[in-house]
C-alpha positions as CSV (number, residue, x, y, z in Angstrom):
1,M,3.1,35.9,5.5
2,T,1.8,35.3,9.0
3,A,2.3,32.1,11.3
4,P,-1.3,30.6,11.7
5,R,-3.1,30.0,14.9
6,A,-3.6,26.5,16.4
7,I,-7.3,25.0,15.6
8,R,-9.1,24.5,18.4
9,A,-12.9,23.3,19.1
10,L,-12.2,20.2,16.7
11,A,-14.4,17.7,18.5
12,L,-17.7,18.8,18.6
13,G,-17.3,20.7,15.2
14,M,-16.3,17.1,13.2
15,V,-19.5,15.2,15.1
16,A,-22.1,17.3,13.2
17,L,-19.9,17.8,10.2
18,V,-19.5,14.6,9.3
19,L,-23.1,13.8,10.3
20,A,-24.4,16.6,8.3
21,A,-22.1,15.2,5.3
22,C,-23.8,12.1,4.7
23,S,-26.9,13.2,2.9
24,G,-28.6,14.9,5.9
25,L,-27.8,12.2,8.5
26,P,-29.6,13.3,12.0
27,T,-28.0,14.9,14.8
28,S,-30.3,13.5,17.4
29,G,-31.7,10.3,18.3
30,D,-32.0,7.6,20.8
31,A,-29.2,5.2,19.7
32,Q,-27.0,3.5,22.4
33,P,-23.6,2.6,20.3
34,G,-21.1,0.6,21.6
35,K,-17.6,2.2,21.9
36,P,-16.4,2.5,18.2
37,L,-13.1,0.5,17.2
38,G,-10.1,2.1,18.5
39,A,-11.5,4.6,20.4
40,S,-10.5,5.3,24.6
41,P,-12.3,6.3,27.4
42,D,-9.4,8.8,28.4
43,D,-10.2,10.6,24.8
44,P,-12.0,14.0,25.6
45,D,-15.5,14.0,24.1
46,F,-15.5,18.2,23.7
47,L,-13.0,20.6,23.2
48,P,-13.6,24.5,24.0
49,L,-15.7,26.2,21.3
50,A,-14.0,29.0,18.5
51,S,-14.6,32.7,19.2
52,G,-15.6,35.0,16.5
53,P,-13.6,37.8,14.4
54,I,-11.7,39.9,16.2
55,K,-12.3,44.0,16.0
56,D,-10.2,45.2,13.4
57,G,-8.4,42.0,12.4
58,S,-6.7,42.2,8.9
59,P,-7.7,39.6,6.4
60,S,-5.4,37.0,7.4
61,D,-6.2,37.2,10.9
62,I,-10.0,37.0,9.5
63,V,-9.3,33.6,7.4
64,E,-7.1,32.2,10.2
65,G,-9.9,32.7,12.8
66,F,-12.7,31.4,9.9
67,I,-10.6,28.3,9.3
68,E,-11.0,27.6,12.8
69,A,-14.2,28.6,13.7
70,A,-15.3,26.6,10.6
71,I,-15.2,23.0,12.5
72,T,-17.4,24.4,15.0
73,P,-20.7,23.9,13.4
74,A,-22.7,24.8,16.8
75,D,-26.2,26.9,15.8
76,N,-26.1,25.5,12.1
77,W,-22.0,27.4,12.1
78,A,-23.4,30.4,13.5
79,T,-19.7,31.7,14.8
80,A,-18.2,30.7,11.3
81,K,-20.5,32.4,9.2
82,K,-19.1,35.5,11.6
83,F,-16.8,35.8,9.1
84,L,-18.6,35.9,6.0
85,T,-20.6,38.3,4.3
86,P,-23.9,38.0,4.6
87,E,-24.6,36.9,0.8
88,F,-21.8,34.2,1.2
89,A,-22.7,32.9,4.4
90,E,-26.0,31.3,2.5
91,S,-24.1,29.6,-0.1
92,W,-20.9,28.2,1.8
93,R,-21.2,24.7,2.4
94,P,-18.9,23.7,5.2
95,A,-20.2,19.8,5.3
96,A,-18.7,19.5,1.7
97,G,-15.4,17.3,2.6
98,V,-12.5,17.7,4.6
99,L,-8.9,18.1,4.0
100,V,-6.0,16.7,6.4
101,D,-2.9,18.2,6.6
102,V,0.3,17.7,8.5
103,S,-0.2,20.2,11.4
104,A,-2.2,23.6,11.6
105,Q,1.1,25.0,12.6
106,S,2.9,24.2,9.2
107,R,0.5,26.4,7.1
108,D,1.1,29.5,5.4
109,V,-1.1,32.5,5.0
110,S,-0.5,35.1,2.5
111,S,-2.5,38.2,1.7
112,T,-2.2,40.7,-0.9
113,V,-2.9,43.1,1.3
114,D,-0.4,44.7,4.3
115,D,-2.0,43.5,7.3
116,D,-1.1,46.5,8.9
117,A,-2.5,48.8,6.6
118,S,-5.7,50.7,6.6
119,S,-8.4,50.4,3.8
120,R,-11.8,51.6,2.9
121,D,-15.1,49.9,2.6
122,G,-15.4,48.3,-0.7
123,D,-11.7,47.0,-0.9
124,T,-10.8,43.6,-1.3
125,A,-8.1,41.3,-0.2
126,E,-6.9,37.9,-1.6
127,V,-5.6,35.3,1.1
128,E,-4.1,31.8,0.0
129,V,-3.5,29.6,3.2
130,K,-0.6,26.7,1.7
131,I,-1.2,23.5,3.8
132,D,0.8,20.3,3.5
133,Q,-1.8,17.8,2.6
134,L,-2.1,14.1,3.6
135,A,-5.3,12.9,2.7
136,S,-9.1,14.2,2.2
137,I,-12.4,12.7,3.3
138,D,-15.3,12.9,0.6
139,D,-18.8,13.7,1.6
140,S,-19.9,10.3,1.6
141,G,-17.1,9.6,4.9
142,A,-14.4,8.0,2.3
143,Y,-10.9,8.5,2.7
144,S,-8.0,8.8,0.5
145,E,-4.3,9.7,0.5
146,A,-3.2,12.5,-1.3
147,R,0.3,13.8,-0.6
148,G,1.4,17.3,-1.8
149,T,0.9,21.3,-1.0
150,S,-2.6,22.4,-1.7
151,T,-3.5,26.2,-1.8
152,L,-6.7,27.6,-0.3
153,A,-8.0,30.7,-2.3
154,F,-9.9,33.3,-0.1
155,V,-11.7,36.5,-1.2
156,V,-11.8,39.4,1.6
157,V,-14.0,42.0,1.4
158,K,-14.1,45.6,3.5
159,T,-17.5,46.1,4.7
160,D,-18.4,48.3,7.5
161,G,-15.1,48.9,8.6
162,Q,-14.0,45.0,9.3
163,W,-13.0,42.5,6.8
164,R,-15.1,39.4,5.7
165,I,-14.8,36.7,3.4
166,S,-17.1,36.7,0.4
167,E,-15.5,33.8,-1.1
168,A,-13.8,30.7,0.2
169,P,-13.3,26.7,-0.4
170,D,-16.3,24.7,0.9
171,G,-15.7,22.1,3.6
172,V,-12.9,22.1,6.5
173,V,-9.3,21.7,7.0
174,I,-8.3,19.7,10.2
175,D,-4.5,18.7,11.2
176,E,-3.7,14.8,11.3
177,S,-3.3,14.8,15.2
178,R,-6.7,15.8,15.6
179,F,-8.0,13.9,13.0
180,S,-6.9,10.9,14.9
181,R,-8.7,11.7,18.1
182,V,-11.9,12.3,16.4
183,Y,-12.3,9.9,13.8
184,D,-12.7,6.2,13.9
185,D,-13.0,4.0,11.0
186,Y,-16.4,2.2,10.3
187,P,-16.4,-0.9,7.8
188,L,-19.6,-0.9,5.8
189,Q,-20.1,-4.5,4.7
190,Y,-21.5,-5.2,0.9
191,F,-22.6,-8.3,-0.6
192,D,-20.1,-9.6,-3.5
193,Q,-21.8,-11.0,-6.4
194,T,-22.5,-14.5,-5.4
195,W,-25.0,-13.3,-2.1
196,E,-22.7,-15.5,0.0
197,R,-19.5,-13.1,1.2
198,L,-19.6,-10.1,2.8
199,V,-16.9,-7.4,1.8
200,P,-16.0,-4.2,3.8
201,D,-15.9,-0.4,2.4
202,V,-14.8,1.7,5.2
203,R,-16.1,4.9,6.0
204,W,-15.0,7.5,8.4
205,F,-16.9,9.2,11.1
206,P,-16.3,10.8,14.3
207,R,-15.6,8.4,17.2
208,R,-18.3,9.3,19.5
209,P,-21.7,11.0,17.8
210,A,-24.4,10.3,20.0
211,T,-26.3,8.5,17.0
212,I,-23.3,6.4,15.4
213,A,-26.0,3.8,14.9
214,T,-28.0,6.1,12.6
215,T,-24.9,7.3,11.0
216,I,-23.8,4.2,10.0
217,T,-27.4,2.8,8.5
218,Q,-28.4,6.1,7.0
219,S,-24.8,5.7,4.7
220,L,-25.1,2.0,4.1
221,I,-28.6,2.5,3.0
222,G,-28.2,5.9,1.5
223,T,-24.5,6.4,-0.2
224,G,-23.8,2.9,-2.0
225,P,-20.3,1.5,-2.0
226,S,-17.1,3.3,-3.3
227,A,-16.6,3.7,-6.7
228,W,-13.4,1.8,-6.9
229,L,-15.0,-1.3,-5.2
230,E,-18.6,-1.1,-7.0
231,P,-17.6,-3.6,-9.7
232,A,-17.2,-6.5,-7.3
233,V,-19.9,-5.8,-4.7
234,Q,-23.7,-5.1,-4.8
235,S,-26.1,-4.1,-1.5
236,A,-29.3,-5.8,-0.3
237,F,-31.4,-2.5,-0.1
238,P,-33.6,-1.4,-3.1
239,A,-32.8,2.0,-4.5
240,D,-36.0,3.2,-3.6
241,V,-35.8,2.0,0.3
242,R,-35.1,4.3,2.7
243,L,-35.0,5.3,6.3
244,A,-38.2,6.8,7.6
245,R,-37.3,7.9,10.4
246,D,-33.7,9.8,11.0
247,A,-33.3,7.6,14.1
248,V,-32.5,4.4,14.8
249,P,-33.0,3.5,18.5
250,I,-31.5,0.6,20.0
251,D,-34.0,-0.8,23.0
252,P,-32.7,-2.1,26.4
253,D,-32.0,-5.8,24.4
254,Q,-30.0,-4.4,22.0
255,V,-32.7,-4.4,19.4
256,A,-32.3,-1.9,16.6
257,D,-35.2,-0.4,15.4
258,V,-34.9,0.3,11.9
259,A,-38.6,2.4,10.3
260,L,-38.3,2.3,6.6
261,N,-40.6,3.7,4.2
262,R,-43.2,2.3,2.4
263,A,-41.1,1.0,-0.2
264,A,-40.1,-2.1,2.1
265,L,-43.8,-3.6,2.0
266,T,-43.2,-4.6,-1.4
267,V,-39.7,-6.4,-1.1
268,D,-39.5,-9.9,-0.9
269,E,-38.6,-12.4,2.4
270,R,-35.0,-13.4,0.7
271,T,-34.4,-9.7,0.4
272,L,-35.1,-8.7,3.5
273,S,-33.2,-11.2,4.8
274,R,-30.4,-10.1,3.1
275,M,-30.7,-6.2,4.5
276,R,-31.0,-7.7,7.6
277,T,-27.8,-9.4,7.2
278,Q,-26.0,-6.7,5.9
279,L,-27.2,-3.9,8.2
280,Q,-26.5,-6.0,11.1
281,A,-23.0,-6.8,10.1
282,T,-21.9,-3.2,9.3
283,L,-23.5,-2.8,12.7
284,E,-21.2,-5.6,14.6
285,A,-18.3,-4.8,12.9
286,S,-18.2,-1.1,13.4
287,G,-18.5,-1.8,16.9
288,V,-22.3,-0.9,17.8
289,H,-23.4,-3.9,19.9
290,V,-26.8,-4.9,18.7
291,S,-28.2,-8.5,19.2
292,Q,-30.9,-8.0,16.3
293,V,-32.1,-5.7,13.4
294,R,-35.9,-5.1,13.4
295,F,-37.3,-3.8,10.4
296,T,-40.8,-1.8,10.6
297,V,-43.2,0.0,8.5
298,D,-45.4,2.5,10.0
299,G,-45.1,0.5,13.2
300,R,-45.7,-2.8,11.8
301,T,-42.4,-5.5,12.1
302,L,-40.9,-6.9,9.0
303,E,-40.0,-10.5,8.9
304,A,-36.5,-10.6,8.2
305,G,-34.3,-13.5,8.8
306,I,-30.6,-14.1,8.4
307,V,-29.0,-15.4,5.4
308,K,-26.2,-17.9,5.9
309,L,-22.5,-16.8,4.7
310,V,-19.1,-18.6,3.6
311,E,-17.6,-19.0,7.4
312,E,-13.7,-18.2,6.9
313,P,-11.7,-20.9,9.4
314,Q,-10.2,-20.0,12.2
315,D,-6.5,-19.4,12.5
316,A,-5.2,-22.9,13.4
317,G,-1.2,-21.4,14.1
318,S,1.8,-20.7,11.8
319,I,2.0,-23.0,8.7
320,V,6.0,-23.7,8.3
321,L,8.4,-26.1,6.5
322,K,10.8,-27.1,9.1
323,D,13.3,-29.8,9.3
324,G,11.8,-31.8,6.6
325,A,8.1,-31.6,8.0
326,F,5.4,-29.2,6.7
327,G,1.8,-28.3,8.3
328,T,0.3,-26.1,11.4
329,L,2.9,-25.4,14.0
330,V,1.5,-25.4,17.7
331,G,3.7,-25.3,20.3
332,R,6.4,-27.6,19.1
333,E,4.9,-29.6,16.9
334,I,4.2,-29.6,13.5
335,T,0.5,-31.5,12.2
336,P,0.6,-32.6,8.7
337,I,-2.1,-30.6,6.1
338,P,-3.1,-34.1,4.7
339,A,-4.1,-32.6,1.1
340,V,-1.0,-31.0,0.7
341,T,1.8,-31.6,3.0
342,D,3.2,-35.1,1.3
343,D,3.2,-33.1,-2.2
344,I,4.8,-30.8,-0.9
345,L,7.6,-32.4,0.8
346,G,8.0,-34.5,-2.7
347,L,9.0,-31.3,-4.4
348,P,12.3,-31.9,-6.5
349,Q,14.1,-28.0,-5.6
350,P,13.8,-26.1,-2.5
351,V,10.4,-24.1,-2.2
352,V,10.6,-20.4,-1.7
353,S,6.6,-19.5,-1.0
354,I,3.6,-21.6,-0.4
355,D,0.1,-20.1,0.1
356,V,-2.4,-22.8,1.0
357,A,-6.1,-22.5,0.4
358,A,-8.5,-21.7,3.2
359,D,-10.0,-25.3,3.1
360,D,-6.4,-27.1,3.1
361,S,-7.4,-28.7,-0.2
362,A,-4.3,-27.4,-2.1
363,A,-1.6,-24.9,-2.1
364,A,0.1,-22.8,-4.6
365,V,3.9,-23.1,-4.6
366,K,7.1,-21.3,-6.1
367,L,9.8,-23.0,-6.5
368,A,13.5,-22.3,-6.6
369,D,13.6,-22.2,-10.4
370,G,10.7,-19.4,-10.3
371,A,8.0,-21.4,-11.9
372,V,4.5,-21.6,-9.8
373,Y,2.8,-24.9,-9.2
374,L,-0.4,-26.3,-7.8
375,A,-0.3,-29.0,-5.4
376,G,-2.7,-31.2,-3.7
377,D,-4.4,-34.4,-3.3
378,G,-1.6,-36.7,-4.6
379,R,-0.8,-33.9,-8.0
380,V,1.7,-31.5,-8.6
381,D,0.7,-29.3,-11.8
382,R,3.1,-26.7,-13.1
383,L,1.2,-23.4,-14.0
384,D,3.0,-20.5,-15.0
385,D,6.6,-20.7,-15.7
386,R,6.9,-17.2,-16.9
387,P,10.5,-15.2,-16.2
388,G,10.4,-13.1,-12.9
389,L,7.4,-14.3,-11.6
390,V,6.0,-12.6,-7.8
391,K,4.9,-14.9,-5.0
392,P,1.5,-16.5,-6.2
393,S,-1.7,-15.7,-4.6
394,L,-4.6,-18.4,-4.2
395,D,-8.5,-16.8,-4.1
396,P,-11.5,-18.4,-2.8
397,Y,-12.4,-20.1,-5.8
398,G,-9.5,-22.0,-6.6
399,Y,-7.7,-19.6,-9.1
400,V,-4.1,-19.1,-8.5
401,W,-2.8,-15.3,-9.3
402,S,0.5,-15.2,-10.7
403,V,2.3,-12.2,-12.4
404,P,6.1,-11.5,-13.6
405,A,7.3,-8.9,-12.1
406,H,8.3,-6.5,-14.5
407,A,5.0,-7.0,-16.8
408,P,2.2,-6.4,-14.6
409,S,-0.4,-6.0,-16.9
410,A,0.2,-9.6,-17.8
411,L,-1.4,-11.3,-14.6
412,L,-3.1,-14.7,-15.1
413,A,-5.7,-16.4,-12.7
414,I,-5.6,-20.1,-13.6
415,G,-8.0,-22.3,-12.7
416,P,-7.8,-25.6,-10.7
417,D,-8.3,-27.2,-14.0
418,V,-5.0,-25.5,-15.1
419,V,-6.5,-23.1,-17.7
420,S,-5.3,-19.6,-18.0
421,H,-7.2,-17.0,-18.3
422,G,-6.0,-13.2,-18.5
423,V,-7.2,-10.7,-16.1
424,G,-7.4,-7.3,-18.0
425,G,-7.0,-3.6,-16.2
426,A,-4.4,-5.1,-14.3
427,W,-2.6,-2.0,-12.8
428,P,-2.4,0.7,-15.6
429,N,1.0,2.7,-15.5
430,A,2.4,0.3,-13.3
431,V,5.8,-0.4,-14.2
432,E,6.4,-3.3,-11.6
433,V,4.5,-5.2,-9.2
434,S,6.4,-6.9,-6.4
435,S,3.6,-8.6,-4.2
436,I,0.1,-9.5,-4.5
437,R,-2.8,-11.0,-2.4
438,V,-6.1,-12.0,-3.1
439,S,-8.7,-11.1,-0.2
440,A,-10.5,-14.0,1.5
441,D,-13.8,-12.8,0.2
442,G,-12.2,-13.2,-3.5
443,A,-14.0,-9.5,-4.1
444,R,-10.5,-7.6,-4.0
445,I,-6.7,-8.0,-4.7
446,A,-4.0,-5.8,-3.0
447,A,-0.5,-5.1,-4.6
448,V,2.7,-3.0,-4.5
449,V,3.1,-1.6,-7.6
450,E,5.8,0.9,-8.8
451,M,4.4,4.1,-11.1
452,G,6.9,6.2,-11.8
453,A,9.2,6.8,-9.7
454,E,6.9,6.2,-6.8
455,R,5.8,2.8,-4.8
456,W,2.4,2.4,-3.9
457,V,0.2,-0.4,-2.2
458,V,-2.8,-0.3,-4.5
459,V,-6.1,-2.3,-4.5
460,S,-8.6,-3.3,-7.2
461,A,-12.1,-4.9,-7.2
462,V,-11.8,-8.2,-8.8
463,I,-14.5,-8.9,-11.3
464,R,-15.6,-12.1,-12.4
465,D,-17.9,-13.6,-14.9
466,A,-21.5,-15.7,-14.2
467,D,-19.4,-18.6,-13.6
468,G,-16.4,-16.9,-11.2
469,T,-14.0,-16.8,-13.5
470,P,-11.7,-13.3,-13.0
471,T,-12.1,-11.4,-16.3
472,Q,-10.8,-7.6,-15.3
473,L,-9.8,-5.6,-12.4
474,G,-11.6,-2.5,-11.7
475,P,-10.4,0.9,-10.8
476,L,-7.5,1.4,-9.2
477,K,-7.1,2.6,-5.7
478,Q,-4.3,4.2,-4.4
479,V,-4.3,2.7,-0.3
480,T,-0.6,4.3,0.8
481,Q,2.2,5.4,-0.3
482,L,5.8,3.5,0.7
483,D,9.1,5.2,1.4
484,G,11.1,1.9,1.2
485,P,11.0,-1.3,-0.7
486,A,8.3,-4.3,0.5
487,S,9.2,-7.8,1.0
488,G,6.1,-8.8,2.2
489,L,1.7,-7.9,1.8
490,V,-0.7,-9.8,3.1
491,W,-4.2,-9.2,4.7
492,L,-4.9,-8.6,8.5
493,G,-8.3,-9.3,8.6
494,S,-10.8,-7.9,6.1
495,D,-10.2,-4.6,6.0
496,R,-6.6,-4.4,6.8
497,L,-3.3,-5.1,5.3
498,G,0.0,-5.8,6.5
499,I,3.3,-4.7,4.8
500,L,6.6,-5.8,5.7
501,T,8.8,-3.3,4.7
502,E,12.3,-1.1,5.2
503,L,12.8,2.2,6.7
504,D,16.0,2.2,8.8
505,G,15.4,-1.5,10.2
506,A,12.3,-3.7,9.8
507,V,9.2,-2.3,9.8
508,V,5.1,-3.7,10.0
509,R,2.9,-1.0,8.5
510,T,-0.5,-2.1,9.4
511,Q,-2.8,-0.3,6.8
512,I,-6.5,0.0,6.4
513,V,-7.9,-0.2,3.4
514,G,-9.6,3.1,2.8
515,G,-7.7,5.1,5.9
516,T,-4.7,5.7,7.9
517,G,-1.8,3.4,8.7
518,D,0.9,2.6,11.6
519,D,4.2,1.6,11.6
520,G,5.7,-0.9,14.1
521,S,8.9,-2.2,14.3
522,A,9.7,-5.7,13.3
523,P,12.4,-8.2,14.1
524,A,16.0,-7.3,12.8
525,G,16.2,-9.3,9.3
526,S,12.6,-9.9,8.9
527,V,12.2,-11.3,5.3
528,A,8.8,-12.6,4.9
529,I,4.9,-11.9,6.7
530,A,2.5,-14.2,7.1
531,G,-1.7,-12.8,7.6
532,S,-4.3,-13.7,9.7
533,R,-7.9,-13.0,10.7
534,S,-7.1,-10.0,12.6
535,E,-4.6,-7.4,13.2
536,M,-3.0,-8.9,16.1
537,G,-2.3,-12.4,14.5
538,A,0.6,-11.5,11.5
539,K,4.0,-13.6,11.8
540,V,7.3,-12.9,10.8
541,L,10.2,-14.7,9.6
542,A,14.0,-13.8,10.1
543,A,16.9,-14.6,7.8
544,D,17.9,-16.8,10.1
545,G,15.0,-18.9,10.7
546,A,13.9,-17.4,13.4
547,L,9.9,-17.1,13.6
548,F,8.1,-14.3,15.5
549,S,4.8,-13.8,16.5
550,R,3.1,-10.8,17.6
551,S,2.5,-10.2,21.6
552,G,0.8,-7.1,22.2
553,A,2.7,-4.3,20.7
554,A,6.1,-6.6,21.1
555,W,7.3,-9.6,19.1
556,R,7.7,-13.0,20.8
557,Q,10.0,-15.8,19.3
558,A,7.9,-19.1,18.3
559,A,10.4,-21.3,16.5
560,T,13.8,-21.6,14.9
561,G,15.1,-23.4,12.3
562,V,11.9,-22.4,9.8
563,Q,12.6,-22.7,6.0
564,V,9.5,-20.9,4.5
565,L,6.9,-19.9,6.2
566,A,3.6,-20.3,4.3
567,T,0.5,-18.3,4.2
568,R,-3.2,-19.1,3.9
569,A,-5.3,-17.7,1.0
570,G,-7.0,-14.6,1.4
571,H,-4.5,-13.4,4.3
């Protein structure tokens, strides 16, 4: 067993790798992207290129060198192919995917042939590389967390006195620290089933490819939504519409010129407007600065407008129950919420949780007796009194979602008419659910569940009938595994979650749905969290009633004596 060499030459390699992975995306063009989300101007664009195989290298040397060279695709991966037999070089697929592991230094390389022994032409050796895998990216840029040990098998043969690889896994391996320097998340946008809201589907591409606008556009048009999200969303782009040119140039006026094939000539005006809205929103959400998207066919502009979408209300401040008052806290003043404040203050027993509708028309409330109620417009309706209920979540259609912690499959969506609807397919194999939150678009539900001995944050698509009534959850998507209990789950914007957990102290984990996460310390004794429209808008409540809001990387105390920190539906 030998210690692996550190991988070099990453950034340049990964740019071309992912461009090639996405259905033949181009590697040149005139796009002028803005800085991608999370990018730093101090990050290096390129690292030194890898070298070819060393003379008289052992089977292990050849495999280690190949792993290093495989992330350098200059001249069609010419350097990496020097480690392969001529026959295998023709069939190896470097762009098939990416494995993310803990570190290059933690890899174990073992060979069936003594690395110091001599051998003859025609001899073969088997080399295994064991990695501590954290995640993978498929050929569409979709990220999946997958912890555990993975073994990669190689066959090496002696030809012309030198060892060369005749069999190897497709794709490449990247360590975690380098991955975070090179990749960033890009939220492709899809319409919900009503065509009124956009729902993000995060993909991962290198931070600074010269043609990021083309990469994103080709991916949006060519790959479709992720399988777990597909039941709840739709694309405006017809299946036969494709890019006619492998470049999306952006002119000095920030107009993205998107050349489509002739199938676009048969598309009606409303669909064209939806296509433009979807693509323009995707580019803007991805940090590509465009004033508009212009579709052309054979150089002729297609007239496409922008469709009207449901707009989320602006964050108005923390919503709290404090000193006999309930409403929005701005400074030291609490402003009542007309439709719900009096109803909540009139409740006969202590309040455990409050989730206020996005339009302030109602609130889902859990009381000390464990039951869930709907309050608003002078009414308080008892919705669910099953034992062991988790905190309820309102969706944008007025449904209150409620479930017992120890019966995850017994999920209900209770309409504003106080009629309960069973939701099928809720968290198969889960033995417990501790938190649920429906997204602001109503197309996804996040939850903290226990499956076996593991605790996971998961998301599922919300499937509704023609009237908007929830009927089923789509396939479960495991977002991230938790190492400790979670006392709160919220949405932070449209594609991130905030999880309040305990890991040698209170921690707020900011987790991308379909991506990586970061842990940050929270104030001591934090017991509740409220989300917001942005990652930095989270608030937490301590057990002693102190309310904190984020101020940069730190937490600032905003109030004391708070009894309940309410949440806003969708956050």
